RODO-2510 file (C-alpha; in nm, 4 decimals, decimal comma):
residues 430
     n   res          X          Y          Z
     1     x     4,5475     5,3817     5,5071
     2     x     4,9052     5,2577     5,5280
     3     x     4,9971     5,0055     5,7949
     4     x     5,3210     4,9324     5,9756
     5     x     5,3876     4,6525     5,7240
     6     x     5,3615     4,8806     5,4197
     7     x     5,6530     5,0669     5,2685
     8     x     5,5087     5,4181     5,2826
     9     x     5,6564     5,6714     5,0360
    10     x     5,5753     6,0410     4,9989
    11     x     5,5602     6,1771     4,6428
    12     x     5,5864     6,5555     4,6079
    13     x     5,5690     6,6969     4,2525
    14     x     5,6089     7,0560     4,1446
    15     x     5,2561     7,1815     4,0580
    16     x     5,2815     7,2165     3,6785
    17     x     5,1667     6,9602     3,4245
    18     x     5,5122     6,8926     3,2806
    19     x     5,6321     6,7893     3,6280
    20     x     5,3190     6,6218     3,7636
    21     x     5,2639     6,3924     3,4627
    22     x     5,5907     6,1950     3,4918
    23     x     5,5595     6,1912     3,8714
    24     x     5,2211     6,0212     3,8419
    25     x     5,3628     5,7789     3,5859
    26     x     5,6379     5,6949     3,8358
    27     x     5,3767     5,6552     4,1102
    28     x     5,1851     5,4106     3,8938
    29     x     5,5018     5,2059     3,8424
    30     x     5,5790     5,2034     4,2140
    31     x     5,2296     5,0846     4,2940
    32     x     5,2791     4,7759     4,0778
    33     x     5,5226     4,6585     4,3472
    34     x     5,3431     4,4811     4,6297
    35     x     5,3506     4,6158     4,9829
    36     x     5,3880     4,9814     4,8846
    37     x     5,1687     5,2658     5,0017
    38     x     5,2053     5,6088     4,8438
    39     x     5,0892     5,9540     4,9496
    40     x     5,0925     6,2148     4,6726
    41     x     5,0975     6,5848     4,7605
    42     x     4,8886     6,8048     4,5315
    43     x     4,7409     7,1522     4,5205
    44     x     4,3616     7,1729     4,4766
    45     x     4,3605     7,2545     4,1048
    46     x     4,5706     6,9459     4,0270
    47     x     4,3727     6,6993     4,2361
    48     x     4,1655     6,5759     3,9355
    49     x     4,4866     6,4519     3,7709
    50     x     4,5057     6,1860     4,0430
    51     x     4,1571     6,0479     3,9770
    52     x     4,2633     5,7692     3,7342
    53     x     4,5355     5,6500     3,9710
    54     x     4,3128     5,6675     4,2769
    55     x     4,0533     5,4594     4,0950
    56     x     4,3147     5,2033     3,9870
    57     x     4,4850     5,1786     4,3295
    58     x     4,2205     5,2625     4,5935
    59     x     4,3856     5,0724     4,8788
    60     x     4,7466     5,1784     4,8261
    61     x     4,7279     5,5447     4,7273
    62     x     4,6079     5,8592     4,8969
    63     x     4,6289     6,2282     4,8223
    64     x     4,7306     6,5042     5,0602
    65     x     4,5943     6,8381     4,9418
    66     x     4,8023     7,1430     5,0313
    67     x     4,7331     7,5111     4,9643
    68     x     4,8427     7,6547     4,6293
    69     x     5,1432     7,8902     4,6191
    70     x     5,0787     8,2626     4,6613
    71     x     5,2270     8,5549     4,4678
    72     x     5,2864     8,8587     4,6862
    73     x     5,5362     9,0314     4,4567
    74     x     5,4255     9,0495     4,0894
    75     x     5,7729     9,1732     3,9886
    76     x     5,9431     8,8574     4,1152
    77     x     6,0317     8,5749     3,8770
    78     x     5,7250     8,3502     3,8686
    79     x     5,9187     8,0246     3,9114
    80     x     6,1192     8,1546     4,2061
    81     x     5,8024     8,2915     4,3653
    82     x     5,6263     7,9544     4,3382
    83     x     5,9189     7,7652     4,4915
    84     x     5,9598     8,0083     4,7815
    85     x     5,5871     8,0206     4,8508
    86     x     5,5628     7,6408     4,8552
    87     x     5,8394     7,6254     5,1126
    88     x     5,6782     7,8861     5,3353
    89     x     5,3311     7,7323     5,3145
    90     x     5,4062     7,3612     5,3028
    91     x     5,7071     7,3079     5,5283
    92     x     5,5208     7,3566     5,8611
    93     x     5,2165     7,1643     5,7376
    94     x     5,4273     6,8677     5,6292
    95     x     5,6254     6,8723     5,9508
    96     x     5,3038     6,8516     6,1500
    97     x     5,1575     6,5831     5,9214
    98     x     5,4654     6,3611     5,9519
    99     x     5,4851     6,3963     6,3285
   100     x     5,1181     6,3090     6,3794
   101     x     5,0948     6,0255     6,1246
   102     x     5,0648     5,6735     6,2758
   103     x     5,2774     5,5239     5,9965
   104     x     5,4694     5,8085     5,8311
   105     x     5,6619     5,7717     5,5036
   106     x     6,0085     5,6216     5,5185
   107     x     6,1274     5,8345     5,2250
   108     x     6,0417     6,1560     5,0399
   109     x     6,0666     6,1623     4,6594
   110     x     6,0341     6,5264     4,5596
   111     x     6,0814     6,7389     4,2522
   112     x     6,4127     6,8878     4,1428
   113     x     6,2733     7,2369     4,2133
   114     x     6,1906     7,1459     4,5738
   115     x     6,5422     7,1232     4,7138
   116     x     6,4220     7,2619     5,0477
   117     x     6,2590     6,9245     5,1193
   118     x     6,6123     6,7969     5,1899
   119     x     6,6077     7,0158     5,5015
   120     x     6,2633     6,8805     5,5900
   121     x     6,3878     6,5233     5,5491
   122     x     6,6947     6,5960     5,7611
   123     x     6,4794     6,7385     6,0391
   124     x     6,2540     6,4315     6,0259
   125     x     6,5465     6,1914     5,9760
   126     x     6,3826     6,0679     5,6569
   127     x     6,5910     6,0297     5,3370
   128     x     6,4965     6,2535     5,0474
   129     x     6,5306     6,1491     4,6842
   130     x     6,5217     6,3902     4,3901
   131     x     6,2964     6,3111     4,0966
   132     x     6,4393     6,5002     3,8021
   133     x     6,1936     6,6391     3,5439
   134     x     6,4898     6,6639     3,3047
   135     x     6,7284     6,4047     3,1705
   136     x     7,0733     6,3268     3,3082
   137     x     7,2455     6,5226     3,0297
   138     x     7,0592     6,8429     3,1209
   139     x     7,1233     6,7917     3,4936
   140     x     7,4928     6,7344     3,4266
   141     x     7,5094     7,0639     3,2349
   142     x     7,3319     7,2372     3,5239
   143     x     7,5886     7,0958     3,7635
   144     x     7,8723     7,2403     3,5558
   145     x     7,7105     7,5872     3,5429
   146     x     7,5577     7,6025     3,8895
   147     x     7,7111     7,9341     3,9995
   148     x     7,4123     8,1499     3,9000
   149     x     7,4048     8,5207     3,9777
   150     x     7,5696     8,5438     4,3185
   151     x     7,4300     8,8220     4,5337
   152     x     7,0848     8,8080     4,3759
   153     x     6,8437     8,6744     4,6449
   154     x     6,6388     8,4704     4,3982
   155     x     6,9448     8,3122     4,2389
   156     x     7,1009     8,2509     4,5791
   157     x     6,7853     8,0618     4,6721
   158     x     6,8067     7,8532     4,3541
   159     x     7,1765     7,7881     4,4236
   160     x     7,0869     7,6587     4,7689
   161     x     6,8187     7,4440     4,6053
   162     x     7,0774     7,2873     4,3757
   163     x     7,3229     7,2223     4,6594
   164     x     7,0432     7,0505     4,8515
   165     x     6,9652     6,8344     4,5477
   166     x     7,3251     6,7187     4,5224
   167     x     7,3257     6,6364     4,8958
   168     x     7,0212     6,4108     4,8632
   169     x     7,0129     6,0384     4,9408
   170     x     6,9490     5,9510     4,5751
   171     x     6,8244     6,0729     4,2358
   172     x     6,5534     5,9088     4,0264
   173     x     6,5455     5,9796     3,6520
   174     x     6,2648     5,9326     3,4057
   175     x     6,5203     5,8037     3,1566
   176     x     6,6960     5,4787     3,0714
   177     x     7,0523     5,3519     3,0722
   178     x     7,0825     5,2991     2,6976
   179     x     6,9912     5,6647     2,6413
   180     x     7,2174     5,8489     2,8873
   181     x     7,4569     5,5976     3,0424
   182     x     7,7627     5,8258     3,0288
   183     x     7,5788     6,1014     3,2185
   184     x     7,4470     5,8655     3,4853
   185     x     7,8055     5,7538     3,5437
   186     x     7,9221     6,1161     3,5622
   187     x     7,6583     6,2038     3,8231
   188     x     7,7457     5,8987     4,0328
   189     x     8,1042     6,0201     4,0419
   190     x     7,9979     6,3731     4,1402
   191     x     7,7584     6,2496     4,4087
   192     x     8,0069     6,0007     4,5484
   193     x     7,7605     5,7101     4,5511
   194     x     7,5658     5,4857     4,3123
   195     x     7,2116     5,5774     4,4176
   196     x     7,1204     5,7147     4,0737
   197     x     6,8226     5,5230     3,9386
   198     x     6,7143     5,5334     3,5732
   199     x     6,3593     5,3946     3,5771
   200     x     6,2044     5,5372     3,2586
   201     x     6,0450     5,5945     3,0271
   202     x     5,7639     5,6021     3,2837
   203     x     5,4739     5,5919     3,0387
   204     x     5,1424     5,4068     3,0601
   205     x     5,1548     5,0850     2,8560
   206     x     4,9364     5,0845     2,5419
   207     x     4,6818     4,8504     2,6962
   208     x     4,6506     5,0420     3,0251
   209     x     4,3584     5,2764     2,9676
   210     x     4,2750     5,2682     3,3397
   211     x     4,5446     5,5242     3,4190
   212     x     4,4244     5,7659     3,1567
   213     x     4,6464     5,7144     2,8539
   214     x     4,4219     5,9164     2,6227
   215     x     4,3713     6,2068     2,8635
   216     x     4,7048     6,1739     3,0433
   217     x     4,7730     6,4993     3,2240
   218     x     4,4494     6,6683     3,1217
   219     x     4,1305     6,6417     2,9215
   220     x     4,1835     6,6442     2,5480
   221     x     4,0385     6,9401     2,3582
   222     x     3,9001     6,6938     2,1025
   223     x     3,7768     6,3367     2,1573
   224     x     4,0686     6,0975     2,1319
   225     x     3,8721     5,8573     1,9128
   226     x     3,8097     6,1374     1,6628
   227     x     4,1835     6,2026     1,6218
   228     x     4,2651     5,8319     1,5981
   229     x     3,9892     5,7779     1,3431
   230     x     4,1428     6,0525     1,1271
   231     x     4,4843     5,8876     1,1603
   232     x     4,3421     5,5467     1,0656
   233     x     4,2847     5,6753     0,7127
   234     x     4,6509     5,7748     0,6646
   235     x     4,9428     5,5560     0,5483
   236     x     5,2105     5,4378     0,7905
   237     x     5,4690     5,7001     0,8942
   238     x     5,3086     5,9675     0,6747
   239     x     5,1857     6,2183     0,9351
   240     x     5,3827     6,4899     1,1142
   241     x     5,2579     6,5774     1,4624
   242     x     5,3393     6,9334     1,5769
   243     x     5,3136     7,0335     1,9413
   244     x     5,5139     7,2753     2,1579
   245     x     5,3997     7,1583     2,4997
   246     x     5,1501     7,2824     2,7541
   247     x     5,3052     7,6247     2,8195
   248     x     5,4403     7,7644     2,4907
   249     x     5,2314     8,0149     2,2987
   250     x     5,3817     8,0816     1,9562
   251     x     5,4636     8,4354     1,8486
   252     x     5,2999     8,5780     1,5374
   253     x     5,6207     8,5222     1,3364
   254     x     5,6582     8,1636     1,4539
   255     x     5,2967     8,0871     1,3696
   256     x     5,3243     8,2558     1,0312
   257     x     5,6298     8,0510     0,9323
   258     x     5,4930     7,7262     1,0727
   259     x     5,1555     7,7395     0,8998
   260     x     5,3078     7,8560     0,5699
   261     x     5,5540     7,5659     0,5829
   262     x     5,2753     7,3175     0,6431
   263     x     5,0858     7,4535     0,3421
   264     x     5,3932     7,4344     0,1188
   265     x     5,5082     7,0912     0,2341
   266     x     5,2051     6,8926     0,1243
   267     x     5,2496     6,6524     0,4191
   268     x     4,9690     6,5176     0,6326
   269     x     4,9832     6,6719     0,9795
   270     x     4,8233     6,7209     1,3200
   271     x     4,8848     7,0682     1,4642
   272     x     4,8262     7,1187     1,8366
   273     x     4,8543     7,4806     1,9498
   274     x     4,8038     7,6440     2,2840
   275     x     4,5840     7,9509     2,2762
   276     x     4,6796     8,2523     2,4930
   277     x     4,5161     8,3118     2,8300
   278     x     4,5077     8,6056     3,0716
   279     x     4,8828     8,5762     3,1356
   280     x     4,9525     8,6607     2,7717
   281     x     4,7477     8,9808     2,7514
   282     x     4,9568     9,2373     2,5686
   283     x     5,2139     8,9814     2,4526
   284     x     5,2870     8,9041     2,0899
   285     x     5,1102     8,5785     2,0149
   286     x     5,0241     8,4085     1,6904
   287     x     4,6885     8,2827     1,5705
   288     x     4,6129     8,0296     1,3000
   289     x     4,5543     8,2302     0,9771
   290     x     4,2037     8,2663     0,8417
   291     x     4,1289     8,0005     0,5844
   292     x     4,4301     7,7859     0,6778
   293     x     4,2269     7,4754     0,7558
   294     x     4,0310     7,5110     0,4320
   295     x     4,3480     7,5466     0,2279
   296     x     4,5142     7,2348     0,3684
   297     x     4,1973     7,0353     0,3062
   298     x     4,1780     6,6858     0,4491
   299     x     4,5508     6,6493     0,5100
   300     x     4,5545     6,8607     0,8261
   301     x     4,3931     6,8201     1,1694
   302     x     4,4081     7,1197     1,4049
   303     x     4,3738     7,0877     1,7834
   304     x     4,3376     7,4060     1,9861
   305     x     4,4452     7,3135     2,3390
   306     x     4,5472     6,9887     2,5074
   307     x     4,6057     6,6922     2,2760
   308     x     4,6112     6,3173     2,3524
   309     x     4,9808     6,3172     2,2677
   310     x     5,0809     5,9658     2,3742
   311     x     4,7972     5,8107     2,1759
   312     x     4,8795     6,0222     1,8694
   313     x     5,2509     5,9401     1,8744
   314     x     5,1867     5,5707     1,9178
   315     x     4,9677     5,5529     1,6085
   316     x     5,1288     5,3747     1,3137
   317     x     5,0516     5,6695     1,0809
   318     x     5,2696     5,9188     1,2718
   319     x     5,6261     5,9311     1,1438
   320     x     5,7491     6,2792     1,2393
   321     x     5,7183     6,4897     1,5534
   322     x     5,7990     6,8621     1,5734
   323     x     5,8597     6,9309     1,9417
   324     x     5,9811     7,1974     2,1824
   325     x     6,2000     6,9211     2,3335
   326     x     6,0526     6,9195     2,6823
   327     x     6,1744     6,5980     2,8441
   328     x     5,8287     6,4384     2,8581
   329     x     5,7840     6,4953     2,4861
   330     x     6,1362     6,3682     2,4162
   331     x     6,0620     6,0385     2,5906
   332     x     5,7191     6,0060     2,4309
   333     x     5,8676     6,0662     2,0864
   334     x     6,1550     5,8251     2,1435
   335     x     5,9224     5,5551     2,2756
   336     x     5,7098     5,5883     1,9616
   337     x     6,0071     5,5719     1,7243
   338     x     5,9235     5,9078     1,5647
   339     x     6,1801     6,1186     1,3798
   340     x     6,1829     6,4459     1,5691
   341     x     6,2093     6,8021     1,4432
   342     x     6,3514     7,0154     1,7243
   343     x     6,2365     7,3666     1,8071
   344     x     6,3363     7,4345     2,1695
   345     x     6,1803     7,7350     2,3425
   346     x     6,3596     7,7582     2,6795
   347     x     6,5061     7,5920     2,9908
   348     x     6,6528     7,2427     2,9375
   349     x     6,4932     7,2177     2,5928
   350     x     6,8087     7,3458     2,4191
   351     x     7,0292     7,0804     2,5753
   352     x     6,7654     6,8150     2,5016
   353     x     6,7620     6,9229     2,1361
   354     x     7,1408     6,8931     2,1206
   355     x     7,1190     6,5444     2,2689
   356     x     6,8602     6,4373     2,0091
   357     x     7,0352     6,5849     1,7050
   358     x     7,4072     6,5720     1,7750
   359     x     7,4461     6,2726     2,0071
   360     x     7,1568     6,0354     1,9426
   361     x     7,1011     6,1080     1,5729
   362     x     6,7214     6,0732     1,5922
   363     x     6,6239     6,4322     1,5130
   364     x     6,6490     6,7103     1,2555
   365     x     6,7163     7,0629     1,3776
   366     x     6,4134     7,2843     1,3045
   367     x     6,4308     7,6188     1,4850
   368     x     6,5416     7,7727     1,8147
   369     x     6,3068     7,9946     2,0105
   370     x     6,2411     8,3345     1,8559
   371     x     6,6081     8,3855     1,7695
   372     x     6,6397     8,1230     1,4948
   373     x     6,3180     8,0993     1,2939
   374     x     6,3710     7,9129     0,9662
   375     x     6,2363     8,0207     0,6298
   376     x     5,9019     7,8617     0,5449
   377     x     6,0442     7,6800     0,2421
   378     x     6,3307     7,5407     0,4504
   379     x     6,0950     7,4209     0,7227
   380     x     5,8606     7,2683     0,4654
   381     x     6,1450     7,0528     0,3335
   382     x     6,2262     6,9394     0,6866
   383     x     5,8649     6,8283     0,7312
   384     x     5,9020     6,6207     0,4172
   385     x     6,2353     6,4823     0,5380
   386     x     6,0881     6,3759     0,8728
   387     x     5,8511     6,1282     0,7045
   388     x     6,1096     5,9990     0,4572
   389     x     6,1260     5,6211     0,5015
   390     x     6,4994     5,5966     0,4301
   391     x     6,6310     5,8807     0,6488
   392     x     6,9113     5,7604     0,8810
   393     x     6,7278     5,9294     1,1705
   394     x     6,4385     5,6867     1,1201
   395     x     6,6638     5,3846     1,1538
   396     x     6,8165     5,5217     1,4713
   397     x     6,4735     5,6249     1,6075
   398     x     6,3476     5,2703     1,5723
   399     x     6,6550     5,1340     1,7478
   400     x     6,6021     5,3686     2,0430
   401     x     6,2289     5,2913     2,0478
   402     x     6,3088     4,9233     2,0910
   403     x     6,5632     5,0057     2,3624
   404     x     6,3137     5,2295     2,5438
   405     x     6,0335     4,9746     2,5364
   406     x     6,2682     4,6918     2,6309
   407     x     6,4072     4,8805     2,9300
   408     x     6,0743     4,8800     3,1162
   409     x     5,9868     4,5181     3,0494
   410     x     6,0784     4,2328     3,2799
   411     x     6,4553     4,1959     3,2759
   412     x     6,5033     4,5410     3,1215
   413     x     6,7453     4,7918     3,2717
   414     x     6,4814     5,0346     3,4017
   415     x     6,2678     4,7561     3,5437
   416     x     6,5693     4,6235     3,7327
   417     x     6,6627     4,9689     3,8606
   418     x     6,3107     5,0295     3,9893
   419     x     6,3268     4,6978     4,1736
   420     x     6,6635     4,7998     4,3172
   421     x     6,5223     5,1361     4,4267
   422     x     6,2330     4,9687     4,6086
   423     x     6,4718     4,7127     4,7617
   424     x     6,6960     4,9850     4,9033
   425     x     6,3958     5,1774     5,0358
   426     x     6,2754     4,8625     5,2126
   427     x     6,6186     4,8275     5,3722
   428     x     6,5842     5,1824     5,5070
   429     x     6,2622     5,0833     5,6767
   430     x     6,4092     4,7726     5,8336
***
């Protein structure tokens, strides 16, 4: 339990894996600073994700379990419905919790989608900080095109959410200065203050198995040691890892092209695919072709479901990474020094792909959603290119890897900005 001498912070992630994972990584970093006490809000189904952190920090971390969002209108956009339901269910509960707590948090750090917590913070006279699940480039683009569909109730709600985000006390990014400095400077100008903190990449260090590096964000569908053992038998930078995140289910055409390209390419690969669930009944979804694994022999490893992605990318044998360009995957790929093949599927992934290919020079453009599916022979050549030792993208990827890893070490830019964030939060308390 927090005391009056602790700096108590409330962490409030959006309840999907792509948002919770970096939030918990940030929480772990905060808890390395002495005198901090953190309460993390979770819904029941996500409570197990906190277990490694709770075990590692039993005296300085607690969970607050709140009811899951409800869906009363099946025709409403799922994302909008979740956000609105969370506000309706959680606002009064949090208000009561704060007002009855003997040592309530001095600040709220909440997800980009939870702009309504700015109103909660204002009512409680507690500053609210945004934690962005996207990079500064994507958020800057959102700021430029924030008008939405005026007159549509859902879009009006999202517009209000964005306005609340820009009115916040500060923004915390899971990114680092060397990666997006120009966009951090732009946002500081738009916000009218300098409380924009780049503290990433917030990843568990290689030696820190206590916070669940292998099963970060979920239980792997295959034992991590089995995947790493397979990789141990491959040469350095010879394997392409293919994964499209925790939510994307490939269409039949996408799967057909992808698997054919892997057969043609001759490269060693790990393919992680999400299998459809009840939400995809009736949708077009691809399946791995019969006999595919036999035809690729020992050069392919197929994972159906959640993969130990950080451990895979960090292995010396992995040289290429085909990704949907979700921000977590972008940072994990950059931190591993992998040459990325981009195939964005939605949301901020398109802007992230543009950043990787056109601005940073660490990636090769692969495909784009269902609109731009490459020919199998073309994609096969890109797989080969991604593990080419002399590609310019590999040189640049290694430079950014070193910058990413250096930023979180003592004296690094992100380490300093995290210290500055904690310092300013302490000043709020005093």
